[in-house]
N, C-alpha and C positions, 0 to 999 in steps of 0.2 A: 524422749522429752519427759521431764518430771511433771508431777501433778500441778505444782505451782506455775511452771512455764505454760502448761496447757490452759490454766485459768487465766493467766496474764494475757496469752494470745487471744483467747476468746473474749476477754474484756476489751482488748484493743479493737477487735472487730465490732463489738456492740457499741462501744463508745463512739467510734468513728461513724457508724451508721446513724447513731442518734444525733451527733453533732451536725452532720451533713443535712439530715432531715430537718433539724431545728432551724438551721440557717435558711434552707430553701423554703420552709414554711412561712418565713417572714418576707422573703424577697421574691420568691417564684412559686406560688402555691401549686401551679400545674405540675411543676417538676417535682415538688415534694410529694404530690399525690402519685406521680409516676414511681417515685422511690418506694412508697409504701406498697404499690402493686408489685414491685420487684421483690419485696420481702414479705410474702403473705404468711410466713410461719408465725403462729400466734405466740409461741414462747419467745422467739427472738424479738418480735414486735413489742411484746409486753416488757421485756427487759430494756429495750431501747426507750420505751415511753417512760419507764421509771427513772432512767438516767437523764432524759431530756429536760426534766423539770429543774435540774440543777445547772443547766447549760445556757441560761438566758444571756449570760455575758461570758464570752470566751477570751481568756487573756493570752496574748501572744507577746512574750517578752514584757516590756513595760507599757505596751500600747494596747488599749482596748480594741478588740477585733470587731469592727462594724460589719453589719450585714449588708448584703447586696440590696440596693435601692430598687424598688419596683419601677420607678420612673426611668431608670437607666437600662437600656436594652442590653441583656447579656448574650443575646443571640444575634448572629449576623443577619441583616435584613433579608427577607425572602425575595425581594426583587432581584432578578438576574443582573440588573445593571448597577446595583449598589456597590459592588466590589470590582468593577471593571474600569479599564482605562477608556479614554474617549474613543479610541479606534475600535475597541472591542464593543462599545455600546452601539456602534454603527455596523456591527456584524462582521468586522474584519477579523479573520483568523490569524493568530500568531503562528507563523509557519517557520520552523527552524529545520534546515536541512542538515542532517547529522549522519550522513553516510548514504549508501545506495539504497538500502532496503528497509530501514526503520519506517513503520507506518506513520504517515502524516495525513491529516484530515483537513480538507477545506470545509468551511462552515456548511453543515447540513449534509455533507456527502460522506459516504463511507470510503476509506482509503482506498485499499486496499488499500488506506487508508487513510483519525484526524491528521489531515495534511495531504497518501499515498498513497504514506504511506503510504506510508507507507504502507491500504492495503497492500497487499502483496500479490505477487504472481499475477499481474494483470493479464498475461497471456493465457492463464488457465481459466480465470473467471470470466474474462471478457475478450474473446478472440477477435471481436470486431474492433476493439480499441487497440489490440496488439499491433495492428497495422501501423498506427500512428507512432507507437512507442518503440517498436522493435524493427521497423522497416519491413514489415510483413504486409504485402498487399497482393491483390489479384494481378498476376503478371500480364503485361500487355506489350506486344512486340510490334515494331514497325514492319512495313513491307520490305522484304529483302529478296525479291525475285532476281535471279541471275539475268533474266532477259532485259532488265532495266539498263544494263550496260550494252550499248551498241557501238561498235567501232565505226566512225565515219571516215576513217583512213583506209587506205587500201590494205588488203589482208597481207599480213607479214607471216611468212612461214615459221619464223622463230617464235611467234606468239600463239601458234595453233594449239599447242599443248596447254598453254596458260589459259586461253579462252575456254578450252574444254574443261579444265579443272574448275574454273569459275562457274561454268554452267552446272557442274555436278555438285557444287557446294564444297569442294575441297579447297578451302580458302587459304590454308597454310601453304600448300603447294603452289597455288596460283600466286600468292604474295611473293614467294621466293622467285618464281619465274618472271613476273613482271619487274621485280627489283633488279634482277640480273640484266634484263633487256634495257632498263632505263640507265644502267651504267654506261652503255654504249650509245643509247638513243635518248638523251635527257629532254629532247624537244617534243616527245610524243605525248600530246595531251590525252589521247585515248588510253595510253598505258598508265599515266598518272591517275586518271579517273578509275580505271580498273583496280589499280593498287589501293586507292582510297576506299573503293567499295569492298575489297577483300578485307581490309583492316576494320572497316565499319562492321562487317558481318562477324568479325572476330572480337568485336566490342573494344577495339583499341582506338578509341575515338580521337584522342589527341593526334596520333599519327595520321589517322584518316583525314582529319580536318587540314592538317599541314599539307598533305599530298593533294587534296582537292584544291586548295588554294594555288598550288603550283599549276594544276591543270587549268584553272580559271585564268591565270595570267597568260597562259599560252593561247587559250581560246575560250571566250565567254559564250556558252551555249546552254540551252534549257536542260539538257541532261545533267550537266555539271551542277547547275543550280538546284536541280531536284535532289541530287546526292547531298549537296551541302545542307539543304533543308532537312533531310533525313538525319544527318549527323548532328546538326544543331538541336533538333528536337530531342533525340535520345540522350545526348550529352547534357543538354539543359535539364532534363528530368533527373538524371543521376546527380548532377552537381547542384541541383536546386537553383539553377540560373534561369529565372523567368525571362530575362531579356533575350537570352538565346532562343527560347521557345517562341517568343513573340517575333523575332527575326525570321525564324523558320516558317511561322504562320504566314507572314507577309510574302515570303518567297513562294510558298505553295499557292497563295491567292494570286500572285503575279503570274505564275505559270498557268493557273487555271484560266485567267482572263486572256492570256496571250495565245492559248491553244484553240484552234478552230474546232478540233474534234476532241471532246473530253475523253480522258482515259481513267479507268477505275483506280489505278494506283495513286494518281494525284489526289483524287477525292478521298481515297482511303487514308493517305498520309496527312491530308488536311484535317480529317476527322481526328487522327491521333494527336495532332498539335492542339486542336481545340479542346480535346479531352484533357491534355496535360495542363491546360490553363483553367480547368474547371468548368468549361462551357459544354457540359455534357449533352444538353438538348441540341445544340448546334452540331456537335460531333455525331449524334444519332442521325440527324438529317443528312450529313455528308456520307455516312456509312450506307444509308439507304440508297442514296444516289449511286454509290459505287456498286451496290448489289444490282441495281437496275441495268448496269452495263455489264456486269460479270457476276452472276450468282453462284458460280462454281468454286469460288475461292474461299476455303475454310477460314483464312485469317480475317476476312471481313466479318463473317458471322461471329467469330470468337470475340473480336473487339467490339462489335455491336452488343454482344451479351455483356461485356464488361461495362459498357456505357449504361446499359439498363440497370445493371447491379448498382452503379453509383448514384442513380436517381431513385432507387428503391422499387423498380418495376421488376420483381423477381419472376413473375410468370413469363414475360417476354424474354427475360434473361435466360431461363432454362430452355425455352424453345430455340433460341439462337445457339446455345451451346450444343443442343442435340443436333441441330442442322450442321454445325461445324464438324461434329464427330461422325455424322453420316457421310460427309465428304472425305474425311480423313480420320478413321477410328483411332489412330495412334498419334494424333497431333498433340504434342506434350503440353503446349500452352492451354489448349482447350480442356484437356483432362485435368490439369492442375487447377485452372481457374474454376472449373465446375466443382471440383472437390472442395476447394476453399469455400465456395458459395454454399455448398450443401451443409457445411458446418456453421457458417456465419448466419445464413438467412433461413435455414430450415432445421438446424439442430439435428442433423442426421450424420453423425461421424461414422457410423457403420457403413453408410453408402459412400462417404467421402474417401475412406481409407483405400479401397481398391482402385479408385480413380487416381489418387495421388501416387500410389505404388506403380500403377501402369504407366503414368507419365514419366516417372524416373527410370523405370526399367526399359521403356521404349526409347528414351533419350537421356542416357547418363550425363551428357554435357549440360542438361538442364540445371543440374546442381551447381554448375559453374556460373551460368547466366543468372540463375535465380536461387541462391543458397537457402532461402527460407523453406524450400521444399522439404528439407530434413525436419524442420520444426513442425510443419503442418502434418507431416506423416506421423511423427511421434505423438502429437496431440490427438490426431484422429484415432489412433489405436488406443491411446490412454482413455479417451472418452468412450471408446467402445469396450472398455474393460479388458482389452488384450494387452495387459501390462508388460509381460515379458517381450512381446513383439514390439511394443512401443519403445521399450528400453533399448532393444537392439537397433532400431532405426535411429534413435537419438544418439546412441554411441557411435554409430556409423557416421552421423553428421559431425560429431565432435572429433572423430578421427581426421576429418577433412578441415574442420574449423575448431581447433582446440580451445580458443579463447572466446567462443561465442556465448555471450551471457544469457541470451534467450534459451539456447539449448541446455546450458548448465542449470538454469532454473527449472526447466522442464524435466530434466533428469532427476533433479532433487525431488520434485513433486511425484514423479513416477516411483522412485525408490520409497518415498513415504507411503504411497498407496500399497506397494508390495509388502513392506514391513507391517503395515497396519492390518491389511486384509488377509495376507497369506503367512506372515511370520517368517518369510524367506529373506535372504540377502541382507541379514542384519549387519554382518561385518562389512559387507560392501558399502552399505548405507553409512555406517559409522565412519569408515575410512574416507568416503567421498565428502561427507558433511564436514569432517574435521579439516580437510583440505580447503573446502569452500570458505570456512570461517577464517582459516589462516590467511586466505587471499582477500576475503571481504569480511572483516570483523563486524561491520555494521549490518550485515545481512541477517536481520532478525528472524525471517522466515526459516532459514536454514538453522540458525541457532536454536530456535524453539523446537524444531523437529529433532535435533540431536538431544536437547534437554529431555524431551518426552521419551526418547529412546532410552537414554541412560536411566531415567526414573523407572521405566517399566521393566528394564532388564537388570535391575538390582544395583545400580550405582547412583543413588540419589545425591551423594556428595558432589559427584561430577556435574550433575544437573544444576545444583545450587551454585556451583562455581561459575557455570556458564551464565546464569542469571546475574550474579553479582558483577561479572565483568561488564555487563551492559551499562551500569552506572559510571564506570570508569571511562567507557567509550564516549560518554556525554560530559566528561570532565566534572563529574559529581563527587566521586571518590569517597563514599561513606565508609566509616570504620565499622559499622554494624552490618553483619550479613543479613540478607533477607530471610535466611533460614530461621533467625531468631524471632521473626514475626509469628511463627507457628501457623501461617497461612498454608492452605493446601498447595502443594507444589504445582499441580496442574492449573490452579487458579492464578498463581503467580506468573506462569508461562503465558497465559492468556492476557493478563493485565499489562505486562511489560511491553506488549506490542505498542502501547500508547505512551511509552516512557518519554519520547521527545516532546510530546504535548504536555506531559506532566512537568518537564523541565521548564517549558515556556510559562506554564501556570505558576510554578514555584518561583521563577524569577520575578513575576508580577506580584506574588504574594509570599514573601520570604517567611520561613518558619519563625525567624527571629522576631517578627511582629508580635508574637504571643508573649514575649517578654517585655514589651514596651508598656510600662505603666502609665505613660502619657496618652496612650491610645484611648479614645472615648469608649471603645468597646471593652476595655479592661476595667471592670468594676469590682474586682475582688478586694477584700479588706487586707489581704496579706500579699507580700511580695511573691513573685513566682519562684518556684524551687529551682535551684541551680545544680546542674550536673553536666559534666563535660560530654556525656553520651546521649542525653535525652533528646536534644535537638537533632542530633545525627540519626537516632533511631526513628524519630517522628518523620523526618524527611524520607527515609527509606521505606518505612512501613506504610505511610500514607499514599505512596505511589500505587498501591494495590487497590484501594477503594476507587481512586481516580480512574485506573484502568478498567476495572470491572464495571463502573458506571458508564464509561465511554463505550465499552463493549455492548452493554445493554442497549444503549441508544442507537448504536450502529446496527444491531441485529433487529431492533424493533422500530423501524422508521415511522410506523404509524403512531408511535407514542409521542412524536414531536410535531404532529400535524394540526389537529383540531381539538376543540373543546370536548367532543364526544369521546376522545381518547384519554380523558383525565385519569381514568382508572389505571391505564397502562403507564401513564406518567407517574402516578403514585407508586407503582411497582418499581419504577426506576429509583424513586426515593428510597424504597425499602432496600434495593440492591446496594445502593450507596451507603445507607445508614448502617446496615449489618456489617459491612466490611469496614466502615469508618470506626464503629465501636470496637471491633476486634483489634484494629491497628493501634488505636490509642490505649486500650486496656493492656495489650501486650507490651507497649512501651513503658507502662507503669512499673514493670518489674525492675527497670533500671533505677527508678526513683526510690525503691526500697532502701537503697544505700543512704539516703538522706534522713531516714527515720532515726531518732535517737536510740541509744542503747536502753536495755531493760532497766538499768539502775536509775533512769530518769523518771520512772513511774508511768502508770497507765495513762494519766491525763496528758502528760507531755507527749507521749508516743501517739495517742489518739488525736491530739491537737495537730501534730505535724502531718499525720496521715490525712486528716481532713483537709488541711491546706493543699496537700499534693493532689488529692482527688478532685477538689473543687477546681483547681487549675486545669486538670485534665478534662473535666467536664466542659469548661469554657473553651478549651482548645477544640474539642470535638464539635461543639456547636458552631464555632466560627469557621472551622474547616468544612463542615457540612454545608453551611451557607455559601462559602466561597467556591467550593468545588461545584456545587449545584449551579451557582450563577455562571461560572466559567463555562461549564458544559452546555448550559442553556444558550449561551452566546455562540459557542462553536457549532452547535447543531441547529441553530436558528429556531429554538423554541420560543414562541411568542410570549411576551410579558403577561398577556391575559391568560394563556394556558397555564403558565407557571403559577401565577397567583391563584387561579381557580383550583389547581391541584393542591396547593399549600393550605387552602382554606379548611380543608377537612383532614389535614395531616397533622398528627400529634408530634410536633417537633420537640416538645419538651422531653419526650421519652428518650431521646438520644443522650442528652446530658445526664439524665437520671440513671440510665443504664450504665453509662461509662463510670459515673461516680460509684454506684453500688458494686459493679463488677471489679473496678480498680481497687476498692477497699478489700475485697476478698483476695484478689490477686496479690496485692502488696502483703497482706497478712500471710498468705501462703509462702511468699518469697522470704519474709522475715523468718519463718519457721525453718526454711531450708538453709538460710545463710548463717543462722546463729546456732552454735552447738548446744 
């Protein structure tokens, strides 16, 4: 660059600072003061002052450039409600489902996230809630004693082997034998009952119910009704059919009322039906009655423990589990249930893992009856920091259930821990995460893990591409890459977790509003600068302050609770402000293209730069107010708390910083673009 060009470039910088400061001194003294604090250099300040005396009236074309009026607010109101729709004022979250795993946050709660969110990986962070979302619960079985089936018919030699297999729990063999007998003797009610019971124990409930109905047509008796009630209870639980469970409950109550001598199994199964209907206290009472009649049955103690678990009585729960395991040390349901409870209720995965493993090893068929055993085993070892062992169990589960989403998410988390903590299995993780993203493109947890891996292992371009794809998944399709924002890559990964919420915000507050001169908040004297790319860049870049601000509120829940936490709320403003300033300033590089060529002279160039940066300053103020208000609504920050925090917050500094930094940035960009 020649000496003349250097002087010209320096003059543009000084003129632009002087013009902006002069305009602000007349319309917004606080922001002008902030501008002067931003440029404390005496020489630059002196030069700007000398130029400013000649800038009382700035000409733009043929029209005199009026200053911003002090009576017209250039800043979005600080009230969180000022920029919100009616629904948002009432605390309703705008929730947009955009795939399986993007974080969504309901008002005031962390997703996993705004919406689920999509926080993410509910099963890892909240195993107690995983029951509801992944079908993972404490297993509870009904009574299936072979002695329940009693033949009231004369003993038939052809069925002796079938009855023996039924008594020994060899249900497949018993089923085949009873079926063969019924081909010749279809009028045997006892055989139909026994066949139904065999299929019930094999969890083939539809077949069992059909066969039991055949038996009841032949002979209506209590034993058949008891079997029907057992089938209806468990089938009703699996199908989510409350009516079936209610019918079973009525059958058990009818049997209990009609029996002169109470039997423990009717009380036990009555307790199971009550528990399935959420009547846990009533279930506990029935289990206790069953124990009074027969205290040596481990299944009663085990299900009583489950009932105590469900009402939060964990002391009695553990005592009942221990009693069940005293009676049968290898009872798989008791081992598995106690293991899950040790994790959920006591946070002791290191004690849970051997219990769960013993349950599966002692009864491999448990994985068929209760597939979540694989998940809980993997989670127990993961939380015990036995990561390789956890991965082995999860992979074993996936070999049996390849499409299980809970297991796949858990495997993803385990691989992330291994890569992060040990540096091992990098290629395995990369390969698995790529397959997961191909299958579930909207799974942002996996996408963010792969992006971090690529960033840390020397391929940042791949990481940026993974992030840019997120916008397309939400039908945003910006032409400007997020990489151009010059934000830190890891910051962007964290921020885009909240991209669906940003989309909802952006739909409510389009970036095009900033170009609407009819808007009362637009009080600049000049028209907004036009560029095909600036709006696109702003939409992309401003997603990062939105995400970082949301992340701060999610991680610092106390910042949104009471007035004594106003300092923390002010730190939220800082987190939002710093990122906001960076996003808008970096977008200013695009507007360097609208600045006139050097042959137009310093005044023309400086005048255009001033118009551009004043526009960007207004954008930053409006965006800060709107994003702040939106997040306050989503995280249920009270109006009083927000107002109290803003009373001591220097909001004028935002616009001043953006204006001053944008002048420098545009000046630098002009130097780069012009030979």
